[in-house]
BALUM-602038 format. One line per field, with one value per atom (N, C-alpha, C, O): residue in one letter; atom name; y, x, z. Coordinates in steps of 0.02 Angstrom, whole numbers. Layout:
% BALUM-602038
r	[A|...]
a	[CA|...]
Y	[Y|...]
X	[X|...]
Z	[Z|...]
This chain:
% BALUM-602038
r	[X|X|X|X|X|X|X|X|X|X|X|X|X|X|X|X|X|X|X|X|X|X|X|X|X|X|X|X|X|X|X|X|X|X|X|X|X|X|X|X|X|X|X|X|X|X|X|X|X|X|X|X|X|X|X|X|X|X|X|X|X|X|X|X|X|X|X|X|X|X|X|X|X|X|X|X|X|X|X|X|X|X|X|X|X|X|X|X|X|X|X|X|X|X|X|X|X|X|X|X|X|X|X|X|X|X|X|X|X|X|X|X|X|X|X|X|X|X|X|X|X|X|X|X|X|X|X|X|X|X|X|X|X|X|X|X|X|X|X|X|X|X|X|X|X|X|X|X|X|X|X|X|X|X|X|X|X|X|X|X|X|X|X|X|X|X|X|X|X|X|X|X|X|X|X|X|X|X|X|X|X|X|X|X|X|X|X|X|X|X|X|X|X|X|X|X|X|X|X|X|X|X|X|X|X|X|X|X|X|X|X|X|X|X|X|X|X|X|X|X|X|X|X|X|X|X|X|X|X|X|X|X|X|X|X|X|X|X|X|X|X|X|X|X|X|X|X|X|X|X|X|X|X|X|X|X|X|X|X|X|X|X|X|X|X|X|X|X|X|X|X|X|X|X|X|X|X|X|X|X|X|X|X|X|X|X|X|X|X|X|X|X|X|X|X|X|X|X|X|X|X|X|X|X|X|X|X|X|X|X|X|X|X|X|X|X|X|X|X|X|X|X|X|X|X|X|X|X|X|X|X|X|X|X|X|X|X|X|X|X|X|X|X|X|X|X|X|X|X|X|X|X|X|X|X|X|X|X|X|X|X|X|X|X|X|X|X|X|X|X|X|X|X|X|X|X|X|X|X|X|X|X|X|X|X|X|X|X|X|X|X|X|X|X|X|X|X|X|X|X|X|X|X|X|X|X|X|X|X|X|X|X|X|X|X|X|X|X|X|X|X|X|X|X|X|X|X|X|X|X|X|X|X|X|X|X|X|X|X|X|X|X|X|X|X|X|X|X|X|X|X|X|X|X|X|X|X|X|X|X|X|X|X|X|X|X|X|X|X|X|X|X|X|X|X|X|X|X|X|X|X|X|X|X|X|X|X|X|X|X|X|X|X|X|X|X|X|X|X|X|X|X|X|X|X|X|X|X|X|X|X|X|X|X|X|X|X|X|X|X|X|X|X|X|X|X|X|X|X|X|X|X|X|X|X|X|X|X|X|X|X|X|X|X|X|X|X|X|X|X|X|X|X|X|X|X|X|X|X|X|X|X|X|X|X|X|X|X|X|X|X|X|X|X|X|X|X|X|X|X|X|X|X|X|X|X|X|X|X|X|X|X|X|X|X|X|X|X|X|X|X|X|X|X|X|X|X|X|X|X|X|X|X|X|X|X|X|X|X|X|X|X|X|X|X|X|X|X|X|X|X|X|X|X|X|X|X|X|X|X|X|X|X|X|X|X|X|X|X|X|X|X|X|X|X|X|X|X|X|X|X|X|X|X|X|X|X|X|X|X|X|X|X|X|X|X|X|X|X|X]
a	[N|CA|C|O|N|CA|C|O|N|CA|C|O|N|CA|C|O|N|CA|C|O|N|CA|C|O|N|CA|C|O|N|CA|C|O|N|CA|C|O|N|CA|C|O|N|CA|C|O|N|CA|C|O|N|CA|C|O|N|CA|C|O|N|CA|C|O|N|CA|C|O|N|CA|C|O|N|CA|C|O|N|CA|C|O|N|CA|C|O|N|CA|C|O|N|CA|C|O|N|CA|C|O|N|CA|C|O|N|CA|C|O|N|CA|C|O|N|CA|C|O|N|CA|C|O|N|CA|C|O|N|CA|C|O|N|CA|C|O|N|CA|C|O|N|CA|C|O|N|CA|C|O|N|CA|C|O|N|CA|C|O|N|CA|C|O|N|CA|C|O|N|CA|C|O|N|CA|C|O|N|CA|C|O|N|CA|C|O|N|CA|C|O|N|CA|C|O|N|CA|C|O|N|CA|C|O|N|CA|C|O|N|CA|C|O|N|CA|C|O|N|CA|C|O|N|CA|C|O|N|CA|C|O|N|CA|C|O|N|CA|C|O|N|CA|C|O|N|CA|C|O|N|CA|C|O|N|CA|C|O|N|CA|C|O|N|CA|C|O|N|CA|C|O|N|CA|C|O|N|CA|C|O|N|CA|C|O|N|CA|C|O|N|CA|C|O|N|CA|C|O|N|CA|C|O|N|CA|C|O|N|CA|C|O|N|CA|C|O|N|CA|C|O|N|CA|C|O|N|CA|C|O|N|CA|C|O|N|CA|C|O|N|CA|C|O|N|CA|C|O|N|CA|C|O|N|CA|C|O|N|CA|C|O|N|CA|C|O|N|CA|C|O|N|CA|C|O|N|CA|C|O|N|CA|C|O|N|CA|C|O|N|CA|C|O|N|CA|C|O|N|CA|C|O|N|CA|C|O|N|CA|C|O|N|CA|C|O|N|CA|C|O|N|CA|C|O|N|CA|C|O|N|CA|C|O|N|CA|C|O|N|CA|C|O|N|CA|C|O|N|CA|C|O|N|CA|C|O|N|CA|C|O|N|CA|C|O|N|CA|C|O|N|CA|C|O|N|CA|C|O|N|CA|C|O|N|CA|C|O|N|CA|C|O|N|CA|C|O|N|CA|C|O|N|CA|C|O|N|CA|C|O|N|CA|C|O|N|CA|C|O|N|CA|C|O|N|CA|C|O|N|CA|C|O|N|CA|C|O|N|CA|C|O|N|CA|C|O|N|CA|C|O|N|CA|C|O|N|CA|C|O|N|CA|C|O|N|CA|C|O|N|CA|C|O|N|CA|C|O|N|CA|C|O|N|CA|C|O|N|CA|C|O|N|CA|C|O|N|CA|C|O|N|CA|C|O|N|CA|C|O|N|CA|C|O|N|CA|C|O|N|CA|C|O|N|CA|C|O|N|CA|C|O|N|CA|C|O|N|CA|C|O|N|CA|C|O|N|CA|C|O|N|CA|C|O|N|CA|C|O|N|CA|C|O|N|CA|C|O|N|CA|C|O|N|CA|C|O|N|CA|C|O|N|CA|C|O|N|CA|C|O|N|CA|C|O|N|CA|C|O|N|CA|C|O|N|CA|C|O|N|CA|C|O|N|CA|C|O|N|CA|C|O|N|CA|C|O|N|CA|C|O|N|CA|C|O|N|CA|C|O|N|CA|C|O|N|CA|C|O|N|CA|C|O|N|CA|C|O|N|CA|C|O]
Y	[-185|-131|-158|-216|-106|-134|-160|-137|-209|-220|-192|-202|-155|-120|-146|-159|-153|-184|-122|-73|-121|-65|-94|-134|-79|-99|-60|-2|-78|-34|-66|-127|-19|-58|5|58|-13|43|121|126|168|236|264|306|238|264|336|348|395|451|434|410|442|425|446|405|507|530|521|533|500|476|408|395|367|303|313|290|354|345|376|346|450|481|448|447|425|383|317|291|289|219|241|220|282|315|317|283|361|378|325|328|273|223|164|133|166|119|157|129|212|247|250|256|246|234|165|155|113|48|-6|-62|24|-15|-53|-30|-110|-137|-136|-151|-118|-104|-163|-185|-194|-248|-233|-231|-223|-205|-265|-317|-249|-312|-291|-239|-329|-313|-385|-430|-392|-441|-502|-562|-479|-527|-507|-457|-563|-560|-551|-576|-514|-506|-455|-421|-437|-379|-320|-309|-284|-206|-174|-185|-122|-74|1|17|38|102|155|143|214|273|313|302|353|391|442|461|460|514|483|520|412|381|388|377|407|423|374|377|322|266|210|214|149|83|49|68|-9|-44|-118|-136|-164|-232|-262|-259|-291|-324|-387|-433|-386|-435|-490|-547|-476|-515|-510|-456|-568|-575|-570|-600|-529|-517|-589|-605|-633|-702|-738|-786|-718|-751|-723|-754|-660|-615|-625|-631|-625|-616|-557|-554|-501|-444|-456|-418|-506|-519|-519|-504|-534|-531|-469|-466|-415|-349|-301|-314|-249|-201|-150|-119|-129|-63|-67|-112|-18|-24|45|90|52|104|103|58|161|161|232|285|225|283|311|278|376|397|387|342|428|424|386|397|348|304|240|201|224|155|133|76|178|161|145|97|186|182|113|81|86|29|-32|-81|-33|-79|-92|-148|-24|-36|-79|-109|-85|-137|-213|-255|-223|-287|-300|-264|-350|-359|-382|-366|-418|-435|-381|-389|-326|-271|-233|-212|-228|-193|-231|-198|-297|-341|-327|-315|-329|-319|-247|-240|-198|-141|-128|-91|-162|-151|-197|-184|-249|-273|-242|-255|-192|-151|-99|-87|-71|-31|-57|-22|-119|-160|-176|-174|-192|-216|-158|-160|-108|-39|-36|-7|-70|-61|8|25|42|106|90|45|142|150|208|256|217|283|296|267|329|342|414|459|424|490|508|469|568|590|546|547|508|468|395|352|383|334|319|266|355|357|320|293|323|286|215|190|179|112|97|47|152|158|166|135|205|221|161|153|121|60|16|-17|17|-37|-19|-62|40|68|71|42|106|112|184|197|234|307|329|374|296|332|352|317|412|444|460|479|447|458|527|554|552|615|603|567|632|613|673|722|666|701|664|606|701|670|729|789|704|750|787|762|846|895|850|842|821|785|732|707|706|649|667|625|731|759|749|732|759|755|663|637|629|551|535|492|568|543|569|534|633|659|607|579|595|544|481|448|459|397|401|351|462|470|502|522|515|542|616|647|641|709|728|711|772|790|857|900|862|911|938|897|990|1017|1040|1097|984|1012|965|918|980|934|875|832|866|785|788|836|722|711|655|602|654|592|582|629|512|502|440|393|448|380|351|291|393|359|300|253|301|243|266|237|321|327|400|452|395|457|472|425|526|546|609|648|621|688|696|649|762|779|766|738|787|795|786|780|783|784|844|830|893|951|922|933|884|875|819|802|784|726|731|688|793|789|784|753|816|813|738|714|702|631|584|540|593|552|561|511|625|638|600|564|611|575|496|458|477|399|372|320|405|373|383|337|437|442|381|356|364|312|248|206|230|169|165|115|223|217|179|178]
X	[-550|-553|-552|-562|-540|-540|-601|-657|-592|-634|-619|-568|-676|-663|-709|-769|-680|-715|-741|-704|-806|-829|-851|-897|-821|-857|-898|-880|-960|-1024|-1067|-1073|-1098|-1158|-1208|-1206|-1251|-1296|-1271|-1221|-1308|-1306|-1244|-1214|-1219|-1172|-1198|-1259|-1143|-1162|-1193|-1153|-1254|-1285|-1253|-1254|-1224|-1201|-1118|-1082|-1096|-1027|-1034|-987|-1075|-1075|-1098|-1071|-1155|-1182|-1143|-1127|-1124|-1093|-1022|-1006|-982|-919|-929|-892|-991|-1004|-1018|-982|-1066|-1089|-1025|-1014|-978|-916|-872|-844|-862|-831|-860|-830|-922|-962|-953|-928|-971|-960|-898|-893|-851|-787|-764|-710|-811|-801|-776|-755|-781|-755|-804|-861|-799|-841|-844|-792|-907|-898|-926|-975|-911|-937|-952|-905|-1020|-1027|-1024|-1056|-978|-960|-983|-964|-1014|-1037|-1034|-998|-1074|-1067|-1118|-1104|-1170|-1240|-1253|-1283|-1222|-1241|-1306|-1341|-1341|-1411|-1435|-1477|-1412|-1445|-1448|-1412|-1493|-1497|-1482|-1512|-1431|-1401|-1437|-1453|-1445|-1482|-1435|-1400|-1429|-1397|-1433|-1490|-1390|-1406|-1470|-1510|-1472|-1514|-1573|-1618|-1580|-1631|-1640|-1690|-1582|-1592|-1570|-1584|-1526|-1492|-1501|-1507|-1503|-1499|-1458|-1459|-1416|-1377|-1375|-1364|-1388|-1390|-1323|-1282|-1313|-1247|-1235|-1276|-1181|-1163|-1113|-1115|-1070|-1022|-1020|-1019|-1018|-1001|-934|-895|-910|-831|-806|-754|-845|-796|-785|-746|-820|-810|-769|-757|-742|-705|-630|-612|-593|-513|-489|-497|-455|-431|-386|-383|-356|-325|-356|-324|-421|-472|-497|-532|-479|-491|-428|-371|-445|-391|-388|-335|-441|-445|-497|-538|-492|-537|-576|-543|-641|-675|-716|-756|-701|-735|-773|-744|-839|-878|-878|-855|-905|-904|-985|-1024|-995|-1057|-1041|-985|-1081|-1075|-1052|-1030|-1057|-1033|-965|-955|-915|-850|-839|-806|-865|-863|-887|-853|-940|-970|-924|-920|-891|-858|-799|-778|-765|-695|-706|-658|-769|-774|-759|-747|-760|-758|-689|-669|-646|-575|-573|-524|-622|-623|-623|-593|-658|-658|-586|-556|-563|-494|-441|-393|-439|-381|-404|-358|-456|-470|-440|-402|-462|-426|-359|-335|-320|-252|-218|-160|-251|-214|-203|-158|-254|-252|-193|-148|-196|-146|-66|-19|-61|7|32|92|-19|6|18|53|-7|-10|-51|-40|-106|-166|-206|-212|-231|-269|-334|-376|-325|-385|-408|-369|-474|-519|-565|-620|-550|-584|-608|-570|-672|-697|-738|-783|-726|-763|-743|-684|-781|-767|-737|-729|-722|-688|-625|-619|-593|-515|-527|-482|-577|-581|-562|-521|-582|-562|-482|-452|-453|-371|-347|-297|-378|-360|-350|-298|-398|-404|-350|-316|-345|-298|-227|-182|-213|-142|-106|-52|-133|-103|-92|-64|-112|-94|-30|-8|8|72|105|114|125|171|144|177|81|47|10|-11|5|-36|-98|-110|-150|-222|-260|-235|-329|-379|-438|-446|-481|-545|-597|-584|-647|-699|-669|-624|-690|-658|-657|-602|-712|-708|-660|-652|-625|-586|-517|-472|-503|-438|-388|-329|-415|-361|-349|-299|-410|-395|-336|-294|-335|-295|-225|-177|-216|-153|-123|-69|-162|-135|-128|-79|-156|-125|-64|-37|-44|24|17|69|-39|-55|-23|-16|-6|16|-54|-66|-102|-167|-157|-116|-200|-203|-274|-316|-294|-357|-378|-394|-374|-392|-452|-474|-474|-526|-513|-557|-458|-424|-346|-309|-331|-264|-242|-271|-194|-164|-104|-69|-90|-19|-1|-37|64|109|73|79|32|-1|-42|-54|-65|-104|-165|-217|-166|-221|-248|-214|-317|-355|-398|-432|-402|-446|-478|-452|-532|-568|-605|-614|-631|-662|-734|-756|-779|-847|-880|-843|-940|-985|-963|-959|-951|-928|-873|-871|-828|-765|-764|-713|-826|-841|-806|-768|-824|-792|-720|-694|-677|-610|-589|-540|-623|-621|-627|-586|-679|-695|-636|-609|-617|-563|-495|-464|-477|-409|-420|-372|-468|-482|-486|-458|-517|-507|-446|-423|-411|-344|-293|-255|-305|-266|-279|-234|-340|-364|-347|-356|-323|-294|-241|-222]
Z	[-1707|-1669|-1583|-1564|-1546|-1473|-1436|-1448|-1391|-1346|-1274|-1241|-1257|-1192|-1136|-1144|-1086|-1011|-985|-979|-967|-934|-867|-870|-799|-736|-714|-704|-701|-689|-634|-627|-595|-558|-550|-583|-500|-504|-470|-434|-485|-474|-501|-468|-570|-601|-623|-621|-647|-670|-739|-780|-760|-818|-886|-932|-894|-951|-949|-997|-890|-898|-930|-967|-926|-956|-1046|-1096|-1038|-1104|-1155|-1206|-1142|-1199|-1211|-1270|-1171|-1203|-1232|-1273|-1204|-1242|-1313|-1358|-1326|-1389|-1426|-1476|-1396|-1435|-1455|-1510|-1412|-1417|-1477|-1521|-1459|-1523|-1598|-1647|-1598|-1653|-1687|-1748|-1647|-1679|-1699|-1727|-1683|-1709|-1653|-1667|-1584|-1525|-1494|-1502|-1458|-1428|-1358|-1328|-1315|-1237|-1208|-1239|-1161|-1123|-1045|-1005|-1025|-961|-914|-921|-859|-820|-736|-709|-710|-641|-596|-616|-537|-505|-535|-530|-562|-596|-672|-691|-717|-783|-791|-747|-844|-849|-820|-850|-748|-710|-755|-805|-731|-760|-718|-665|-718|-678|-697|-755|-643|-662|-643|-594|-673|-675|-602|-582|-576|-513|-533|-490|-595|-627|-654|-673|-658|-675|-767|-801|-785|-857|-915|-974|-874|-911|-866|-805|-908|-869|-922|-980|-899|-928|-907|-849|-964|-949|-945|-991|-885|-878|-925|-929|-957|-1012|-979|-1002|-928|-902|-829|-802|-796|-726|-714|-750|-658|-643|-641|-670|-604|-601|-663|-662|-728|-782|-832|-884|-819|-871|-841|-782|-904|-886|-924|-985|-883|-922|-984|-1033|-976|-1043|-1101|-1151|-1104|-1155|-1178|-1229|-1141|-1159|-1173|-1154|-1206|-1237|-1195|-1196|-1151|-1122|-1059|-1055|-1013|-958|-940|-915|-953|-944|-871|-856|-826|-764|-764|-756|-775|-764|-698|-652|-687|-616|-585|-603|-545|-508|-434|-410|-403|-338|-358|-317|-431|-446|-433|-413|-443|-427|-354|-336|-316|-237|-218|-178|-241|-230|-259|-223|-318|-340|-303|-291|-280|-242|-181|-158|-152|-93|-107|-64|-175|-200|-224|-269|-199|-214|-287|-321|-314|-381|-442|-496|-425|-461|-459|-508|-390|-389|-415|-437|-418|-438|-524|-563|-544|-628|-650|-698|-610|-621|-624|-666|-573|-553|-613|-629|-645|-701|-765|-806|-768|-832|-814|-855|-756|-745|-740|-757|-714|-712|-777|-791|-823|-901|-937|-988|-915|-970|-1022|-1075|-1005|-1060|-1036|-978|-1092|-1085|-1029|-1030|-985|-938|-937|-934|-938|-950|-887|-886|-842|-785|-783|-799|-764|-747|-692|-673|-661|-607|-553|-537|-523|-461|-485|-442|-550|-589|-541|-511|-538|-503|-427|-395|-412|-326|-344|-305|-391|-397|-404|-382|-439|-457|-390|-373|-347|-276|-231|-199|-229|-204|-225|-186|-279|-330|-309|-317|-284|-275|-331|-336|-381|-454|-472|-525|-430|-439|-434|-470|-388|-364|-419|-469|-412|-461|-539|-588|-534|-595|-598|-548|-658|-669|-685|-733|-648|-646|-627|-601|-643|-614|-599|-616|-565|-539|-512|-514|-492|-458|-406|-372|-396|-344|-278|-250|-251|-183|-185|-129|-229|-221|-241|-233|-268|-280|-225|-235|-166|-100|-84|-60|-106|-89|-144|-129|-204|-250|-241|-256|-214|-188|-136|-147|-78|-28|-73|-55|-115|-147|-187|-212|-194|-233|-289|-316|-317|-386|-384|-331|-445|-453|-496|-554|-447|-467|-507|-491|-561|-602|-603|-621|-590|-605|-675|-691|-716|-791|-820|-787|-876|-893|-923|-928|-944|-955|-942|-946|-925|-899|-934|-920|-981|-1009|-970|-952|-954|-917|-950|-963|-962|-1004|-1056|-1068|-1092|-1157|-1131|-1169|-1067|-1038|-1003|-1018|-953|-920|-929|-924|-942|-966|-903|-882|-873|-824|-840|-880|-813|-810|-749|-710|-741|-673|-668|-618|-725|-714|-780|-829|-787|-847|-901|-961|-884|-925|-968|-1028|-935|-979|-1023|-1053|-1030|-1071|-1142|-1164|-1177|-1248|-1247|-1293|-1193|-1194|-1173|-1200|-1130|-1109|-1167|-1179|-1202|-1257|-1312|-1337|-1329|-1379|-1358|-1398|-1296|-1280|-1270|-1276|-1259|-1248|-1323|-1341|-1358|-1425|-1452|-1485|-1445|-1469|-1458|-1498|-1386|-1370|-1392|-1388|-1418|-1447|-1523|-1557|-1544|-1619|-1637|-1696]
């Protein structure tokens, strides 16, 4: 089964992490939480979920992962300020490995300059940013582009997001 890198830090949208990770694991996939500090515990913005970081960004190689998962909330905006996470995300997009980004997750892909010409969606407040980044923005619960990129807008879209993400991992 697939090994999925999950880039995450404090203030992630709790359910946008917990629900997809549960679906990935139930389907037999491994999810590895990556941040700046291995062993650190990061907490969701609603305080409903916490994640213990399994790997430090400096110690991971994107070639060792089959897919990338970027949960939403304030986490992606914080991560995109760090070039290591930007380069990590860019690698997945450049080599055409599956990337799953929900809500504010596409912010990391905007900074990586990887959305130009691609169909995608995101939370309402970042759709204009995605447009400026050259994405063909759709206001739909889930958008799959080039059999590689799966994006969704908000927590209500999680069932469709999970379904399409799992389809790409088959």
